[in-house]
N, C-alpha and C positions, 0 to 999 in steps of 0.2 A: 315682414307686415307690410300693406301698401296704405298710404296717404289714409284713403278710404275707409278705414279699417281700422283707425286710432282713432280712440276713447277721450274726449274732452270736452269740459264744458263751455257753455255759452257765457260770456261776462253778465247776461242778465239771469244766469241761473239755468241749470237743465243742460241736457246733451247738446254739443256743437251739432252733432251731427254731418261728422263729414262725408257718410256715402251721399249725402244730396249733389254734393259736386262732383261726380261720376258722368263722365262725358264732358265736364267742363274744365276751363284751363283756369288756375286758382294762382294767385302772387303772394306769398306767406310774409309777414313782415312784422319782428319780433320788433315794438312801439313802445314810447315811453312819453311821457306828457311835456317834462321838465328839460327835456335835454335840446342842446342845440341843434339836432335833426330836427327835432320835433316840427317844424314849419313842412317836414317833408310831407307829414298829413293831406295837405293841400291839393299836392300832384297824386298823393294817392287815391286819395275820392276823385280828381279827374278821371284817373286810368277807371276806376271802377263804373264810373257813369258811362264812359265812351266805348268802351268793350261791354258792360254786362246784356246786353243786345245781342253779341255773338258769341255769346257763354263764358262768359271770363266772370271773376270776383276776387276783391282783396281781401284775404283774411287777416286782419289784425291780432297779434298776441302781446298782449301786455306785459310786459318783463321789468319786475326790480332790481335786477341782478346788478344792473353799472351805474354804481355811483346812487343809488339809493332814488332814482330820476321816474321812478312812478310810483309812489307812493301811496296814492289814492286808494277808497275803497272802490271798490265795482259801478257803485251811484255816482263817484266823482269821475271816473276815469268816462261813464257814460257819457256824462253832462259836457265835460271839457269838450271831448272828441265831438260833439254834436253843436254847442254853443257856438265853439272857435274854430271851427274847421269845416262842420257839414257835413261829418262823418254819415254816410249809411250805409257802406259794406259793414259785416260782420265781423263782430271782438269776440275773443273767446276769455275764459279766465285768466286772470295775471298767472302766468307759468313762469317756470324757471327754464333757459334753455341751455344753460352751463352745469358744470360738476354732478354730484352722485343722486341730487334731486331732479336731473336733467328729465323735462316730460318725453313719454316716447315719441311723441310728435317729433320732435327735434333730434331726437337718438337717428332716427329715420333721415333726418336731413342735411348734418355734419356731416357727413361722407363724400358729399357733393362738392367739389373744389370749384373756385371764382376763375375768372379769365386769368389772372394770375399764380393759379394753383396753389391758392390759400383752400386748406381742408380742414374740417376738425372745427372746435371751439367755436362760439359765436363772437368774433369782436368787441361789438358794439351794438346799441339800437339801432334798427331799422336795415339792419340784415334783410337781402331778398332774396327768398328762393321761387323760381316759378314750376308750378306742379300741371302735367300734361293732364289732358282728359282720362287717360287712364291710370292714373296717380305718381307717375314715375316723377322724379325731379330731371328737370330737363337743362337748368340754368341757376345759379347761384351768382349773389353781388352785393359787393362793399356796400356799408351803410355809407359809406359817401358817395355813391352813384344814386342819384337823383333818379328816382319813380319815373320821371318822363324823360331822362334821360334815350338819345336813340337807339342803343344797345338794348333795353330793357324792350324799348315799343318794338322793338322789331323780333324780340324773342318772342313777346306777349302774343304780337299775330303770328307769328309760325308756330305757334300751341294749339291756338284757336278752337275748335271743333271745326269741320270741313262742315 
């Protein structure tokens, strides 16, 4: 199943419609509001704003599987992201990224290895996957890799539609 064919709801309800990202590069990130890495939201928003005019978006996927660091309701998550970090990029419903209830979105991502060779289960909040305009996964970045790290920016620039 292609990234674009996965069904997932938006944080605000209703389908997130991943098909709308055909022809665009997408950075999929499992996010949390009460994590030591939460300040990455600021750099994610900067990437989104910087590259959106060139066919790019960040897609945040709230997840509460790592020490309960995303306990809020959809409304609380949306308010926190907007008020604290000015987030304008889309967010999906709160989703499991590991285990028996792993969402189909992540089932299609976790086989991709990062630069250190890690594939499989998501290790922590803010693990990042770069999706190319044709819907394939081109890169995976560890949670500790900052969204604006040179290797992430270079990969995004390479994945942008021509």
